[in-house]
N, C-alpha and C positions, 0 to 999 in steps of 0.2 A: 504494499499499500504506499501511497505518498510518492515523493520525488526520489528517484534513484540517485545514488552518488556516482554511478558509473554508466556510461553509455558509449555507443559507437555512432559514427557519422557515415552515411552512405551517399548514394546519388542525390543530386539536387541539394546537397548540404543539409539533409534532414537527419535529426537525431533518432536513434532507435534504441529501445530499452529491452528488446528480446535478445536471446543469445542462441548459439548453435544448438540444434536439437529442439528448439521451441519455434514459435511462429510469430508473424507480425501482430503487434497489438497485445501480445501476451507477455507481461513483465515477469518472465520466468526463465530459468535455465533448463537443460534437459532433465535434470533430476527432479525439478518441480513438476514437469509433465508426467514423469514416471513415478512420482511420489516416493523417491528413495534418497532424499537429501540427507546429508550428515546430521543436521538438526531439523527434525520434521516441522519446526515452527516456521522455517524459511523455504524459499523456492530456489535457492542456489547453494551449493556446497560451501562456497567462499564466504557466505553470510554467517556461517557458524561461529566465526571468530575464535577458532581453536588455535593452540600453539603450533600444532603440526600444519604443514602445507596441505591445503585441499585444492582440488581443481575442478573447473567446469569446462567441458570441451564439447565440440559438436560442429556440424556443418551448417553454414548460413547458405540457404539455397533459394531464397526468394529473389528471383532475378531482378525485379524492378527496383530493389533497394541496393543492389551491388554496383560497384565494388565498395569495400570498406576504405574510406580515405583517412580516417583517424579514430583513435580510441581515447576516450577521456576517463581518467581514473581519479576519483576523489576519495575522501575519508581515509587517507593513509598518513595523516600528520600526527596520529596518536602514537605513543610509545609502543614499539614492537609490532607495528602494523606495516605490512609490506604487500606489494602486488607485483606479479609478473604477467605480462601479456604477450602472446605471440599470435600473429595473423598469418595464416597460410596463403598460398598463391590463389589467384582467381583461376578456376578451371572451366574452360568452355567446352561443351559437348554439343554437337549438332551436325547438320548436313553440309559438307563442304561444297556440295553441288548447288547450294541455295542461290548463289549469284551467277550461275552459268547462264548467260543471256546472249541474245542477238537482237540487233535493231534492223527492221525491215524498212528500207528507205523509199522504195517504189512499190506500187500496187502489183507489179508483175514479179517482184522479188520472191524467191523461195529457196528453201534448203531441202535436199532429198536424202533419205536414209533407206536402209534395206526394208523390205516388206514387213509390216507389223504382224507378228505371230500372235493373233488374238482370237483363235478359232472358237473356243468355248467361253473365254472370259477376257474382258478388256477393262483395264483400270488406268485411266489417263488423268493426270493432274498437271497444272501449270499456272503461272501468274502472267497477266498481260497488262499493258499500259498503253493507251492510245488516245489520239484526239480525233481519229476518223470515226465515222458513224457506222461503218460495216466492213466486213472482210473475212476471208476464210482463214481460220487458225491452222487447221491441218486436215488432210484427206488421204485415204488409201482406197484404191479401186480394185475390184475383181472383174469377172465377166459381167455379172449383174450385181453381185454383192458390193457393198461399199461401207465405209465408216467416215464420218465427217463432223467436225466441230467448227462452228462459225459465229461471228458477231453479226446477227441479222439486222439489227438496228441499234441506235444509241442506247436502247434500254432492253435489248433481247439477246440472249445467247441460246444457240440451238445445238442439240446433239442429235444427229440423224444417222441411220444405218439400215442395211437390208441384208438379211441372212438367207434370202430366198423366199421369204413369206410376204414380200412387198415392203416398201419403205416405211420406216417408223421414225417419227420425230418427237423429241421432247424439247420444250422451250421454257426457259426461266425468264420471267419479266421482272425487271428491277424498277422500284419506285423512283430511283434517282438515276442520272445519266452514268453510263459506264465509260463514256469517252471523255472523262474529265482529267486525263493525264495522271491519274493515280493508279496504284497497283490494285488489281482485282484477281481473286483466285477462282479457278474453274476446276471442278472435280467431276469426271464422268465415269460411270461404271456400267458394264453390261455382262450378264452371265446367262445361263440357260433358263433361269426363272424370271428375271426382271432386268430393267435398265433404269438408271437414275442419273440426275444431273443436279449439281449444286453450284451456285455462284456466291462467293463471299459467305455471309452468314444468313442468306435468304433461305426460305423453306426449301427442302429437298423435293424435287419433282420426280415421281416414280411412275414407271409404266410396266405392267406385267407382260411377260412373253406369252404368245398364243399357246394353248395347250397342245395343239397338234402342229406338225410341219417341221421345218428345218430349224436347227439350233446352231450349226457350225457356220462361222463367218469365213468365207473362202476368198482370200485376197491374192492378187498377183502383182500389181504394179508396185512401184516404189512408194514409200510413205513421203508425202509432200508436206512440209511445214511452210505455210504461206500459200501463194498463188498456185493453183493446179488446174490444168485443162482449160486455160484461157479465162478462168474466173478471176474476179477482182480479189486480189490477195490481201493480206493483213498489212496495215501500215502502223508501225510502232514497235514496241518491245515485247518479247516473250522471254521468260526465264523459268528455270527450275522445271523443265518439261520432263515428266516421268511417265513411262508407259510400261505397265505391268512390273513396276518396281525398279525399272532401269532408267537412269537419268541419261537423256540424249545429250551428247556434247555439242551444243549449238555453237559455242564459241569457236571450237576447232574447225567445224565445217564452214562457219561464216568467214574465217580468214582466207578461204580459197574460193569464195563465191561472190560474184559481182552483185551489187545492189543490196548486199547484207553486210552489216558491220558487226564484229564481235563486241560483246559488252553492251552497255546501255547508258546513255546519258540521261539526265533528268532525275537523278536520285534526289536532288535538292528540293524538287517540287513535292516529293513525298515525305522526305525526312528532314528537310531544312529546319523545321521547328525544334529539332533536338539541339541545335546550336544555340545555347542560351546566352543571356546577358549581352546581346548585341554581337555575338560571334557570327562570322560570315561562313556560309556553307560553300564548300569548294567541291566541284564535280571531280570524281575520280573514275578510272576505267571500270572498276567493278564495285563501286560504292561511293562514299563521300567522306570528306573530313571537315572539321571546323577550324577556321582561322580565328584565333583569339587575340591576334596581335594588337587590335585596336580596342581591346577590352581590359578590364582590371581582373580578368580571370584566366585560368589555364586549364590544361587537361583536355581529354578528347572531346568533351562537350561544352567547354568554357564554363564549368561550374565549380572549379577549384579556386578558392580565393587566393589571390596573390597579395600578400600583405606582410607586415612585420610587427613584432611585439616591441614596444618602446618602454624601456625602463625609465624611471624618472631621471630627467637631465639628458637623455639621449635625443639626438636630432639627426635629420637627414637634410642634405642640401642638393638640389639639382640646379646646375647653371643652364639657363636657356641657351646662352651663347656668349662668347667673349667679344669685346668691341672689334669691329672690322669683319666679322663673319658675315658672309652674304646669306640671304634667305634661302638660296638653293641648298646650301649645306644644312641649314636649320630645319627645313621642312621634313627631312627624313627622320629627325630626332625628336621633334616636339609636335604637339597638336595645335600650336599657334598658327594663325592664318593672317595674311596681309594681302592687300590688293595688288601691290607691286612686288613681284618676286625678286627683283634686283636690289631692293632697299637694303642698306647696311644698317647695322644695329642701332646707333643713336636715333635713327629716323623711324624705327619700327614702332608704330603707334597703333594700338588696337582699339577699334570701335566696338568690338564685340568679342566675348569669350564664353566658353562653356566649361564648367568645372563639375565633376562628379566624383565622389569617393564614399567609402563606408568606414565607420570607426566604431569602437566600443571602448568605454573608459568608466572608471568609478571615481576619477579625480576631478575636482573643480576647485578653483578655476584652472584652465589650461589652454594653451595655444594649439590648435589642431593643424593649422596651415597658414602660411604667410608668403605673399608674393612681393618681392622687392623690385625696385627699378633703378635706373641710372639717374632718375629725377627724384622728386619728393613723393611721387605716386606710389600707392601700395594697396593691397587687398588682403584682408585677414578673415579667418574663420576661427572663432574661439568659444570656449564654454565659460560662462560667467560664474561667479561664486555661488549663485543660486542653482546652478546646473542647467540654466537655459542657454540656448545657442545664440550667438551674435555674429552677424556678418558686417564687416567694415569695409567701406570703399572710400579711399582718399585719392581723388583724381585731379585735385587743384581747383581753384576758383572759390572754395569755401574755407572758412577758418578752421572748422572742425570736420572730421571725417563723417560721412553719411553712415549711420548705423541702422541695421535691421535687427530688431530684437524679437526672438521667437519665444514668447512667454508661456505657450500653452503646455509645455511638458519638460520634465527633467531628463536631459540627455546623458547625464553621468550616472546612469543606473546599471551599467555593465552590460546592457543589451546592445546588439548590433544596430546601428542606425545608418541610413543612406541619405546623403545630401546631394542635391543636384541644383546648381545655380547657373542660370543663363542670363547674360546681359547683352542687350542690343541697344547701343547708345544709351539713352536714359532709362530704357525699360529693363527691369530686372524681374525674372521669374524664379521663385524658389520652390522646390519640391522637397519635402522631408518625408522619408519613409513612404508609406502608402497614402499619406494625406493628399487631398487635392492641391494642385499648385496655387501659390499665392503671388500676386503681382505687386511690384513696388516701382517707384520712379525716383531717379536722382533729382535733387533740387535744381531748379532752373539756373541758379548761379554756378553750378558745378560744371567742370569740363566733362566732355563725353569721351575723351581719349585716355587710354591707359598708356602713358608715354614710356617707351624704352624699358619694357620689363627685363629684369636681370636674373633673378633666381627664385626658386621655389623652396621654402623651408617647411619641413614637417616636424612637428613636436616642439618647436621653440623659435623665438625670434633672436637672431644674432645681430 
């Protein structure tokens, strides 16, 4: 019960209070689930507070929370209290054929494979992504027998075949467009008793086989993926095509086929939202990556904080540039902008800037950030003795700096806070955490240019 002293941090910087062998939302270790903890009053062996070492171990397997980025251990400042933590490697298990993909560039493009051996049973699954409203996914012909899967319209997928009893067609109709350039999954099955078709999570469509007549599917032609027999082929991407448990190597065949490219572009349209905190999605041959260089985060999805712990009296200084540096050298190293890229330093005057950072502290008063200049201009963000935030702008023209006092909450409460300040000439917009943005205006007597910024200090004014 209550707040635990120890937790781990997973994906999206979320804290988790369950441990290996237990499950999400359950504040227990494996022994708490199995009811065999050292002290039956507690749900973890380590809570027993015995003199001997006790341990809690287990596998964390809830994929959406992984990987473990940090473990926080508290309550060990008492005499004789110790903790040891070890975190094992992330182990991925899955289908390495998952991204085997090909892009069909023209409606006459196709790949061909050897005849599909599906006489009594056929199990076909694949993912597709397209912006076209129709096209044949795949087809295999016999003398009269055939099997075919196609996108009939922007909202219909069709599975049709003939085993000698006449053509049979199953259609799944989607309430939303299937040509939205997002991935959709198709699963078609046929055996001697019935046939079925499923698209995404839509209801399964089933058709029973006739009680009398033929059951064997007799095919002779090659299997065509894409256009076949002069029909309009598929435009877009197909990946992870499995037929009776075998993954067809679309990429290898596409490398030697005109009109078809191996791999698939456009992963960012489907997965770009996983690049968090302003990270930019970058297309890769068989997937995507997140470019975090313009964010204050790191890691594969730009969710790992890039920060530092400041002990009292410590500070950091970043020089924007030294006198005489041209703006061309500067742009690659800072986010400052100027209308004239050739300007040298003393003439670099900012009419606008954007500043965003996160912090947590329990100390007030303190200086969080200070930007100096080669003139008297400066900008500062600090926490007042009351714990309230204050932003100061001194751009000249007024005797005193212009102060913005944020009085509605204590910022020195040890919690993480995010500050976003945008100035465009006189107009200043401040956003704090998830509160709505607030607008302010510099006094009319104040200058609107931040003249010759010099350095950025974190933690102290020197």
